[in-house]
LUMDOMI-124773 format. One record per residue (C-alpha): residue number from 1; x, y, z. Coordinates in nm, 2 decimals. Each point is the difference from the previous one (the first is absolute). Layout:
<recs>
{i->NUM&east->X&north->Y&up->Z}
...
</recs>
This chain:
<recs>
{i->1&east->-0.62&north->0.03&up->-4.15}
{i->2&east->0.03&north->0.28&up->0.33}
{i->3&east->-0.26&north->0.25&up->-0.01}
{i->4&east->0.19&north->0.25&up->0.19}
{i->5&east->0.25&north->0.01&up->-0.29}
{i->6&east->-0.25&north->0.01&up->-0.26}
{i->7&east->-0.17&north->0.26&up->0.14}
{i->8&east->0.08&north->0.38&up->-0.11}
{i->9&east->0.14&north->0.17&up->0.28}
{i->10&east->-0.29&north->0.28&up->0.09}
{i->11&east->0.15&north->0.32&up->-0.08}
{i->12&east->0.28&north->-0.12&up->-0.15}
{i->13&east->-0.02&north->0.19&up->-0.36}
{i->14&east->-0.12&north->0.32&up->0.21}
{i->15&east->0.31&north->0.11&up->0.15}
{i->16&east->0.18&north->-0.02&up->-0.31}
{i->17&east->-0.15&north->0.29&up->-0.20}
{i->18&east->0.09&north->0.23&up->0.31}
{i->19&east->0.36&north->-0.12&up->0.01}
{i->20&east->0.04&north->0.01&up->-0.45}
{i->21&east->-0.12&north->0.36&up->0.04}
{i->22&east->0.27&north->0.12&up->0.31}
{i->23&east->0.31&north->-0.19&up->-0.19}
{i->24&east->-0.13&north->0.17&up->-0.29}
{i->25&east->0.01&north->0.35&up->0.18}
{i->26&east->0.30&north->-0.05&up->0.13}
{i->27&east->0.16&north->-0.11&up->-0.39}
{i->28&east->-0.17&north->0.34&up->-0.06}
{i->29&east->0.12&north->0.19&up->0.23}
{i->30&east->0.34&north->-0.12&up->0.04}
{i->31&east->0.09&north->-0.03&up->-0.37}
{i->32&east->-0.20&north->0.34&up->-0.13}
{i->33&east->0.09&north->0.22&up->-0.21}
{i->34&east->0.07&north->-0.32&up->-0.25}
{i->35&east->0.28&north->0.20&up->-0.11}
{i->36&east->0.27&north->-0.29&up->-0.08}
{i->37&east->0.35&north->0.08&up->-0.04}
{i->38&east->0.19&north->-0.40&up->-0.09}
{i->39&east->0.28&north->0.20&up->-0.18}
{i->40&east->0.16&north->0.17&up->0.34}
{i->41&east->-0.15&north->-0.13&up->0.29}
{i->42&east->0.02&north->0.17&up->0.36}
{i->43&east->0.22&north->-0.17&up->0.28}
{i->44&east->-0.16&north->-0.16&up->0.30}
{i->45&east->0.07&north->0.15&up->0.37}
{i->46&east->0.05&north->-0.32&up->0.18}
{i->47&east->0.18&north->0.26&up->0.25}
{i->48&east->-0.28&north->-0.01&up->0.36}
{i->49&east->0.16&north->0.31&up->0.11}
{i->50&east->-0.13&north->0.32&up->0.03}
{i->51&east->-0.36&north->0.18&up->0.07}
{i->52&east->-0.28&north->-0.07&up->-0.23}
{i->53&east->-0.27&north->0.27&up->-0.05}
{i->54&east->-0.24&north->-0.05&up->0.22}
{i->55&east->-0.27&north->0.00&up->-0.31}
{i->56&east->0.20&north->-0.25&up->-0.16}
{i->57&east->-0.02&north->-0.21&up->0.32}
{i->58&east->-0.34&north->0.02&up->0.01}
{i->59&east->-0.12&north->-0.02&up->-0.32}
{i->60&east->0.20&north->-0.33&up->-0.04}
{i->61&east->-0.15&north->-0.16&up->0.30}
{i->62&east->-0.35&north->0.10&up->-0.09}
{i->63&east->0.07&north->-0.14&up->-0.35}
{i->64&east->0.05&north->-0.40&up->0.15}
{i->65&east->-0.25&north->0.01&up->0.31}
{i->66&east->-0.36&north->-0.04&up->-0.16}
{i->67&east->0.21&north->-0.28&up->-0.19}
{i->68&east->0.06&north->-0.17&up->0.36}
{i->69&east->-0.28&north->0.08&up->0.17}
{i->70&east->-0.27&north->-0.19&up->-0.24}
{i->71&east->0.28&north->-0.26&up->-0.05}
{i->72&east->0.02&north->-0.04&up->0.36}
{i->73&east->-0.41&north->0.01&up->-0.01}
{i->74&east->-0.08&north->-0.29&up->-0.20}
{i->75&east->0.29&north->-0.28&up->0.14}
{i->76&east->-0.05&north->0.04&up->0.39}
{i->77&east->-0.24&north->-0.23&up->-0.07}
{i->78&east->0.21&north->-0.25&up->-0.21}
{i->79&east->0.16&north->-0.31&up->0.24}
{i->80&east->0.26&north->0.11&up->-0.22}
{i->81&east->0.02&north->0.35&up->0.10}
{i->82&east->0.36&north->0.01&up->0.11}
{i->83&east->0.15&north->-0.17&up->-0.32}
{i->84&east->-0.22&north->0.28&up->-0.22}
{i->85&east->0.08&north->0.22&up->0.22}
{i->86&east->0.39&north->-0.09&up->-0.08}
{i->87&east->-0.08&north->-0.02&up->-0.41}
{i->88&east->-0.17&north->0.34&up->0.00}
{i->89&east->0.27&north->0.13&up->0.17}
{i->90&east->0.26&north->-0.11&up->-0.20}
{i->91&east->-0.22&north->0.15&up->-0.34}
{i->92&east->-0.04&north->0.27&up->0.16}
{i->93&east->0.39&north->0.05&up->0.00}
{i->94&east->0.07&north->-0.11&up->-0.27}
{i->95&east->-0.29&north->0.23&up->-0.25}
{i->96&east->0.14&north->0.30&up->0.26}
{i->97&east->0.32&north->-0.05&up->-0.13}
{i->98&east->-0.05&north->-0.06&up->-0.39}
{i->99&east->-0.26&north->0.29&up->0.02}
{i->100&east->0.33&north->0.21&up->0.16}
{i->101&east->0.26&north->-0.16&up->-0.29}
{i->102&east->-0.25&north->0.09&up->-0.24}
{i->103&east->0.02&north->0.34&up->0.05}
{i->104&east->0.36&north->0.03&up->-0.08}
{i->105&east->-0.11&north->0.09&up->-0.38}
{i->106&east->-0.27&north->0.23&up->0.14}
{i->107&east->0.10&north->0.38&up->0.11}
{i->108&east->-0.07&north->-0.17&up->0.32}
{i->109&east->0.26&north->-0.01&up->0.32}
{i->110&east->0.03&north->-0.44&up->0.07}
{i->111&east->0.10&north->-0.09&up->0.34}
{i->112&east->0.06&north->-0.30&up->0.18}
{i->113&east->-0.16&north->0.23&up->0.29}
{i->114&east->-0.34&north->0.05&up->-0.12}
{i->115&east->-0.01&north->-0.39&up->-0.05}
{i->116&east->0.04&north->-0.02&up->0.35}
{i->117&east->-0.28&north->0.26&up->0.08}
{i->118&east->-0.23&north->-0.16&up->-0.24}
{i->119&east->0.07&north->-0.34&up->0.19}
{i->120&east->-0.05&north->0.23&up->0.39}
{i->121&east->-0.36&north->0.09&up->-0.16}
{i->122&east->-0.04&north->-0.35&up->-0.10}
{i->123&east->0.07&north->-0.16&up->0.34}
{i->124&east->-0.22&north->0.31&up->0.16}
{i->125&east->-0.34&north->-0.08&up->-0.27}
{i->126&east->0.01&north->-0.36&up->0.11}
{i->127&east->0.03&north->0.07&up->0.34}
{i->128&east->-0.26&north->0.22&up->0.01}
{i->129&east->-0.22&north->-0.27&up->-0.23}
{i->130&east->0.07&north->-0.27&up->0.31}
{i->131&east->-0.08&north->0.28&up->0.29}
{i->132&east->-0.34&north->0.16&up->-0.18}
{i->133&east->-0.08&north->-0.43&up->-0.15}
{i->134&east->-0.01&north->-0.10&up->0.32}
{i->135&east->-0.13&north->0.31&up->0.22}
{i->136&east->-0.28&north->-0.05&up->-0.28}
{i->137&east->-0.03&north->-0.39&up->0.09}
{i->138&east->-0.04&north->0.03&up->0.40}
{i->139&east->-0.22&north->0.33&up->-0.06}
{i->140&east->-0.22&north->-0.20&up->-0.22}
{i->141&east->-0.02&north->-0.34&up->0.22}
{i->142&east->-0.13&north->0.23&up->0.26}
{i->143&east->-0.22&north->0.22&up->-0.12}
{i->144&east->-0.23&north->-0.16&up->-0.26}
{i->145&east->-0.13&north->0.27&up->-0.13}
{i->146&east->0.31&north->0.15&up->-0.11}
{i->147&east->0.01&north->-0.28&up->-0.31}
{i->148&east->-0.29&north->0.18&up->-0.17}
{i->149&east->0.18&north->0.33&up->-0.05}
{i->150&east->-0.02&north->0.17&up->-0.28}
{i->151&east->0.44&north->-0.05&up->-0.13}
{i->152&east->-0.05&north->0.26&up->-0.29}
{i->153&east->-0.17&north->0.26&up->0.27}
{i->154&east->0.31&north->-0.06&up->0.17}
{i->155&east->0.23&north->0.11&up->-0.26}
{i->156&east->-0.15&north->0.34&up->-0.12}
{i->157&east->-0.01&north->0.07&up->0.40}
{i->158&east->0.36&north->-0.10&up->-0.05}
{i->159&east->0.09&north->0.19&up->-0.31}
{i->160&east->-0.18&north->0.32&up->0.15}
{i->161&east->0.24&north->-0.02&up->0.27}
{i->162&east->0.25&north->-0.01&up->-0.23}
{i->163&east->-0.13&north->0.30&up->-0.17}
{i->164&east->-0.02&north->0.23&up->0.29}
{i->165&east->0.28&north->-0.11&up->0.23}
{i->166&east->0.29&north->-0.17&up->-0.20}
{i->167&east->0.25&north->-0.09&up->0.16}
{i->168&east->-0.17&north->-0.11&up->0.27}
{i->169&east->0.30&north->0.11&up->0.21}
{i->170&east->-0.11&north->0.17&up->0.35}
{i->171&east->0.23&north->0.29&up->0.09}
{i->172&east->0.26&north->-0.04&up->0.28}
{i->173&east->0.15&north->0.42&up->-0.07}
{i->174&east->-0.22&north->0.19&up->0.22}
{i->175&east->0.09&north->0.28&up->-0.27}
{i->176&east->-0.18&north->-0.18&up->-0.30}
{i->177&east->-0.31&north->0.08&up->0.22}
{i->178&east->0.01&north->0.29&up->-0.02}
{i->179&east->0.10&north->0.07&up->-0.34}
{i->180&east->-0.30&north->-0.20&up->-0.06}
{i->181&east->-0.20&north->0.21&up->0.23}
{i->182&east->0.22&north->0.34&up->-0.14}
{i->183&east->-0.20&north->-0.09&up->-0.32}
{i->184&east->-0.37&north->0.09&up->0.10}
{i->185&east->0.11&north->0.36&up->0.00}
{i->186&east->0.32&north->0.00&up->-0.24}
{i->187&east->-0.17&north->-0.16&up->-0.30}
{i->188&east->-0.34&north->0.14&up->-0.13}
{i->189&east->-0.33&north->-0.09&up->0.11}
{i->190&east->-0.17&north->0.08&up->-0.27}
{i->191&east->0.14&north->-0.35&up->-0.28}
{i->192&east->-0.35&north->-0.08&up->-0.14}
{i->193&east->0.18&north->-0.34&up->-0.25}
{i->194&east->0.20&north->-0.15&up->0.38}
{i->195&east->-0.40&north->0.06&up->0.17}
{i->196&east->-0.21&north->-0.18&up->-0.25}
{i->197&east->0.30&north->-0.25&up->-0.03}
{i->198&east->0.06&north->-0.08&up->0.36}
{i->199&east->-0.41&north->-0.01&up->0.06}
{i->200&east->-0.03&north->-0.21&up->-0.27}
{i->201&east->0.23&north->-0.27&up->0.12}
{i->202&east->-0.16&north->-0.02&up->0.36}
{i->203&east->-0.30&north->-0.02&up->-0.16}
{i->204&east->0.08&north->-0.33&up->-0.22}
{i->205&east->0.26&north->-0.10&up->0.33}
{i->206&east->-0.30&north->0.08&up->0.29}
{i->207&east->-0.27&north->-0.23&up->-0.23}
{i->208&east->0.27&north->-0.23&up->-0.10}
{i->209&east->0.05&north->-0.07&up->0.44}
{i->210&east->-0.36&north->0.00&up->0.00}
{i->211&east->-0.07&north->-0.29&up->-0.17}
{i->212&east->0.34&north->-0.20&up->0.11}
{i->213&east->-0.11&north->0.05&up->0.36}
{i->214&east->-0.38&north->-0.09&up->-0.09}
{i->215&east->0.08&north->-0.37&up->-0.23}
{i->216&east->0.20&north->-0.02&up->0.34}
{i->217&east->-0.32&north->0.01&up->0.21}
{i->218&east->0.13&north->0.19&up->0.25}
{i->219&east->-0.21&north->0.11&up->0.28}
{i->220&east->0.21&north->0.35&up->0.05}
{i->221&east->-0.27&north->0.30&up->-0.19}
{i->222&east->0.19&north->0.02&up->-0.33}
{i->223&east->-0.06&north->0.38&up->-0.04}
{i->224&east->0.16&north->0.10&up->0.36}
{i->225&east->0.37&north->-0.23&up->-0.10}
{i->226&east->-0.05&north->0.12&up->-0.40}
{i->227&east->0.04&north->0.38&up->0.19}
{i->228&east->0.30&north->-0.15&up->0.24}
{i->229&east->0.23&north->-0.11&up->-0.28}
{i->230&east->-0.09&north->0.32&up->-0.18}
{i->231&east->0.15&north->0.13&up->0.29}
{i->232&east->0.28&north->-0.22&up->-0.01}
{i->233&east->0.12&north->0.13&up->-0.28}
{i->234&east->-0.10&north->0.34&up->0.03}
{i->235&east->0.24&north->-0.05&up->0.29}
{i->236&east->0.22&north->-0.17&up->-0.25}
{i->237&east->0.08&north->0.28&up->-0.19}
{i->238&east->0.21&north->0.17&up->0.29}
{i->239&east->0.15&north->-0.27&up->0.15}
{i->240&east->0.13&north->-0.26&up->-0.34}
{i->241&east->0.29&north->0.13&up->-0.16}
{i->242&east->0.00&north->0.16&up->-0.35}
{i->243&east->-0.34&north->0.18&up->0.08}
{i->244&east->-0.02&north->0.40&up->-0.01}
{i->245&east->-0.42&north->0.01&up->0.04}
{i->246&east->-0.12&north->0.37&up->0.01}
{i->247&east->-0.32&north->0.10&up->0.04}
{i->248&east->-0.09&north->-0.16&up->-0.35}
{i->249&east->0.00&north->-0.34&up->0.13}
{i->250&east->-0.12&north->0.07&up->0.34}
{i->251&east->-0.31&north->0.13&up->-0.15}
{i->252&east->0.00&north->-0.25&up->-0.31}
{i->253&east->-0.01&north->-0.29&up->0.27}
{i->254&east->-0.28&north->0.14&up->0.20}
{i->255&east->-0.19&north->0.15&up->-0.30}
{i->256&east->0.05&north->-0.41&up->-0.13}
{i->257&east->-0.12&north->-0.17&up->0.33}
{i->258&east->-0.29&north->0.24&up->0.02}
{i->259&east->-0.12&north->-0.04&up->-0.34}
{i->260&east->0.06&north->-0.45&up->0.04}
{i->261&east->-0.23&north->0.03&up->0.35}
{i->262&east->-0.26&north->0.21&up->-0.19}
{i->263&east->-0.03&north->-0.31&up->-0.36}
{i->264&east->0.04&north->-0.24&up->0.29}
{i->265&east->-0.39&north->0.04&up->0.08}
{i->266&east->-0.05&north->0.02&up->-0.38}
{i->267&east->-0.16&north->-0.37&up->-0.15}
{i->268&east->0.33&north->-0.28&up->-0.14}
{i->269&east->-0.11&north->0.10&up->-0.34}
{i->270&east->0.03&north->0.36&up->0.06}
{i->271&east->0.32&north->0.00&up->0.18}
{i->272&east->0.12&north->-0.22&up->-0.21}
{i->273&east->-0.06&north->0.25&up->-0.33}
{i->274&east->0.13&north->0.30&up->0.25}
{i->275&east->0.34&north->-0.20&up->0.08}
{i->276&east->0.03&north->-0.07&up->-0.40}
{i->277&east->-0.06&north->0.34&up->-0.11}
{i->278&east->0.25&north->0.12&up->0.30}
{i->279&east->0.26&north->-0.23&up->-0.14}
{i->280&east->-0.06&north->0.13&up->-0.35}
{i->281&east->0.00&north->0.29&up->0.07}
{i->282&east->0.31&north->-0.03&up->0.24}
{i->283&east->0.19&north->-0.14&up->-0.30}
{i->284&east->-0.07&north->0.26&up->-0.26}
{i->285&east->0.09&north->0.31&up->0.27}
{i->286&east->0.36&north->-0.19&up->0.00}
{i->287&east->0.04&north->-0.08&up->-0.32}
{i->288&east->-0.13&north->0.28&up->-0.17}
{i->289&east->0.17&north->0.25&up->0.21}
{i->290&east->0.11&north->0.33&up->-0.07}
{i->291&east->-0.31&north->-0.01&up->-0.24}
{i->292&east->0.25&north->0.24&up->-0.17}
{i->293&east->-0.05&north->-0.11&up->-0.39}
{i->294&east->0.27&north->0.05&up->-0.31}
{i->295&east->0.00&north->-0.02&up->-0.33}
{i->296&east->0.32&north->-0.21&up->-0.07}
{i->297&east->0.04&north->-0.34&up->0.15}
{i->298&east->0.24&north->-0.21&up->0.17}
{i->299&east->0.12&north->-0.34&up->-0.08}
{i->300&east->-0.21&north->-0.32&up->0.17}
{i->301&east->0.22&north->-0.26&up->0.12}
{i->302&east->-0.10&north->-0.34&up->-0.01}
{i->303&east->0.24&north->-0.14&up->0.28}
{i->304&east->-0.15&north->-0.03&up->0.24}
{i->305&east->0.12&north->0.20&up->0.35}
{i->306&east->0.25&north->0.14&up->-0.19}
{i->307&east->-0.07&north->0.35&up->0.17}
{i->308&east->-0.02&north->-0.18&up->0.34}
{i->309&east->0.30&north->-0.14&up->-0.02}
{i->310&east->0.19&north->0.29&up->-0.07}
{i->311&east->-0.18&north->0.14&up->0.32}
{i->312&east->0.08&north->-0.05&up->0.34}
{i->313&east->-0.19&north->-0.30&up->0.21}
{i->314&east->-0.16&north->0.15&up->0.21}
{i->315&east->-0.21&north->0.20&up->-0.25}
{i->316&east->-0.05&north->-0.32&up->-0.28}
{i->317&east->-0.14&north->-0.16&up->0.34}
{i->318&east->-0.25&north->0.31&up->0.09}
{i->319&east->-0.13&north->0.01&up->-0.39}
{i->320&east->-0.01&north->-0.40&up->-0.04}
{i->321&east->-0.20&north->-0.04&up->0.31}
{i->322&east->-0.22&north->0.34&up->-0.07}
{i->323&east->-0.11&north->-0.18&up->-0.34}
{i->324&east->-0.04&north->-0.30&up->0.11}
{i->325&east->-0.17&north->0.10&up->0.28}
{i->326&east->-0.23&north->0.23&up->-0.29}
{i->327&east->-0.04&north->-0.35&up->-0.24}
{i->328&east->-0.09&north->-0.21&up->0.25}
{i->329&east->-0.24&north->0.22&up->0.17}
{i->330&east->-0.16&north->0.08&up->-0.38}
{i->331&east->-0.01&north->-0.41&up->-0.05}
{i->332&east->-0.08&north->-0.15&up->0.39}
{i->333&east->-0.35&north->0.28&up->0.06}
{i->334&east->-0.09&north->-0.11&up->-0.43}
{i->335&east->0.02&north->-0.41&up->0.07}
{i->336&east->-0.15&north->0.05&up->0.33}
{i->337&east->-0.26&north->0.24&up->-0.15}
{i->338&east->-0.05&north->-0.34&up->-0.32}
{i->339&east->0.20&north->0.10&up->-0.24}
{i->340&east->0.21&north->-0.22&up->-0.20}
{i->341&east->0.40&north->-0.01&up->0.11}
{i->342&east->0.14&north->-0.05&up->-0.33}
{i->343&east->-0.25&north->0.29&up->-0.18}
{i->344&east->0.12&north->0.23&up->0.29}
{i->345&east->0.34&north->-0.07&up->-0.04}
{i->346&east->-0.03&north->0.04&up->-0.35}
{i->347&east->-0.15&north->0.35&up->0.08}
{i->348&east->0.25&north->0.14&up->0.26}
{i->349&east->0.31&north->-0.13&up->-0.22}
{i->350&east->-0.15&north->0.23&up->-0.20}
{i->351&east->-0.06&north->0.29&up->0.15}
{i->352&east->0.37&north->-0.06&up->0.12}
{i->353&east->0.14&north->0.02&up->-0.35}
{i->354&east->-0.23&north->0.29&up->-0.07}
{i->355&east->0.11&north->0.18&up->0.27}
{i->356&east->0.39&north->-0.10&up->-0.01}
{i->357&east->-0.05&north->0.11&up->-0.37}
{i->358&east->-0.13&north->0.34&up->0.06}
{i->359&east->0.30&north->0.08&up->0.24}
{i->360&east->0.17&north->0.06&up->-0.34}
{i->361&east->-0.11&north->0.28&up->-0.06}
{i->362&east->0.03&north->0.11&up->0.42}
{i->363&east->0.27&north->0.16&up->0.12}
{i->364&east->0.25&north->-0.17&up->0.23}
{i->365&east->-0.16&north->-0.34&up->-0.07}
{i->366&east->0.20&north->-0.32&up->-0.12}
{i->367&east->-0.28&north->-0.19&up->-0.20}
{i->368&east->0.05&north->-0.41&up->-0.01}
{i->369&east->-0.15&north->-0.28&up->0.01}
{i->370&east->-0.02&north->-0.10&up->0.35}
{i->371&east->-0.25&north->0.12&up->0.13}
{i->372&east->-0.23&north->-0.26&up->-0.21}
{i->373&east->0.19&north->-0.28&up->0.12}
{i->374&east->-0.04&north->0.14&up->0.31}
{i->375&east->-0.38&north->-0.05&up->-0.04}
{i->376&east->0.02&north->-0.34&up->-0.20}
{i->377&east->0.19&north->-0.13&up->0.33}
{i->378&east->-0.26&north->0.11&up->0.22}
{i->379&east->-0.28&north->-0.20&up->-0.16}
{i->380&east->0.21&north->-0.27&up->0.01}
{i->381&east->0.04&north->0.06&up->0.40}
{i->382&east->-0.41&north->0.06&up->-0.03}
{i->383&east->-0.01&north->-0.33&up->-0.14}
{i->384&east->0.23&north->-0.19&up->0.29}
{i->385&east->-0.09&north->0.13&up->0.24}
{i->386&east->-0.37&north->0.17&up->-0.01}
{i->387&east->-0.15&north->-0.38&up->0.11}
{i->388&east->0.28&north->-0.13&up->0.24}
{i->389&east->0.05&north->-0.04&up->0.34}
{i->390&east->0.26&north->0.06&up->0.29}
{i->391&east->-0.01&north->-0.41&up->0.00}
{i->392&east->0.31&north->-0.13&up->0.08}
{i->393&east->0.05&north->-0.27&up->-0.38}
{i->394&east->0.19&north->-0.23&up->0.26}
{i->395&east->-0.27&north->-0.03&up->0.27}
{i->396&east->-0.07&north->-0.33&up->-0.11}
{i->397&east->0.34&north->-0.13&up->-0.02}
{i->398&east->0.01&north->0.10&up->0.38}
{i->399&east->-0.24&north->-0.13&up->0.12}
{i->400&east->0.00&north->-0.38&up->-0.17}
{i->401&east->0.39&north->0.01&up->-0.08}
{i->402&east->-0.04&north->-0.03&up->-0.34}
{i->403&east->0.26&north->-0.02&up->-0.31}
{i->404&east->0.12&north->0.41&up->-0.04}
{i->405&east->-0.26&north->0.16&up->-0.14}
{i->406&east->0.00&north->0.30&up->-0.12}
</recs>
């Protein structure tokens, strides 16, 4: 019997869960709020004329971008990658069209232009997936120590950057930079909540970056590199669009950097306990603000991402990245200290649900089940990435020219 045909492909199921999750999220976001009306369907807009709204364009592109990225990352190693690329492209096109067609029976705006924007996002994600995996393959083949890099630490650094600097687009307009600088004296200097949030995010981000650099075995001084990274984030607050930091953010990043440099001298167990405590306090500050309790409660939404789908994509991504950063820091620090992942994930999920339930008595908050799902999702990512290394799975295929392993 052919051994290659009988053996399961390594990692063949590792990508299926995130792909199914992405497909579920795309379906959920496209068909929300599920208020079906089959008696009076809307007209499908086949016209490609007219100028689309910027937010609508960005949302439709971003919606399919992660799907293209992860599929390209998976299938680049396969001998039949061209067939897989064409096949998945057709499936993505049909999937996007079916979702738009179903929107005729919802209070949405079904349009062929949205299908094309979805396709653009998918193709952009596929190109990014090919580029990043190819770059990673070349990098790890030249720098063997990079293969031991902690992938969850890398995820934490990415979440930190997104929470601080989304949309990560440097401005080319001098007036934007000037407006960001003017925020230093135009916004109130004393904003304790904003200062504390950015200080806590900086501590978590620098701890993740330091662990990432140390897992890579870098020969450069880690503390200097982390201080340089914090300085770059602070500079990005004035050079990236959509910021307006103010003195509170500047002080917060500075205090967070000084705090991390101080606790980095502590023993690992103490440092991890401090990071876990900081992440917990940070999430509580975010979730229970403004601490002004009411006697009457509001309704709890059991539909996840209900408030997110009614807000702008910028605020949604920032808030989601921030909450995932807090949950990930708690789980990551706890498991590195020897705690059981399952029990810690359950505790974090209970914390998230309790805070959301308490938000029923806070003004201006939207209590829902989203935070609970994010906590569970971060627990799954810790399990999937915590002990994984940046070692390309198709390394043996490249070296031995064997069958298409994943």
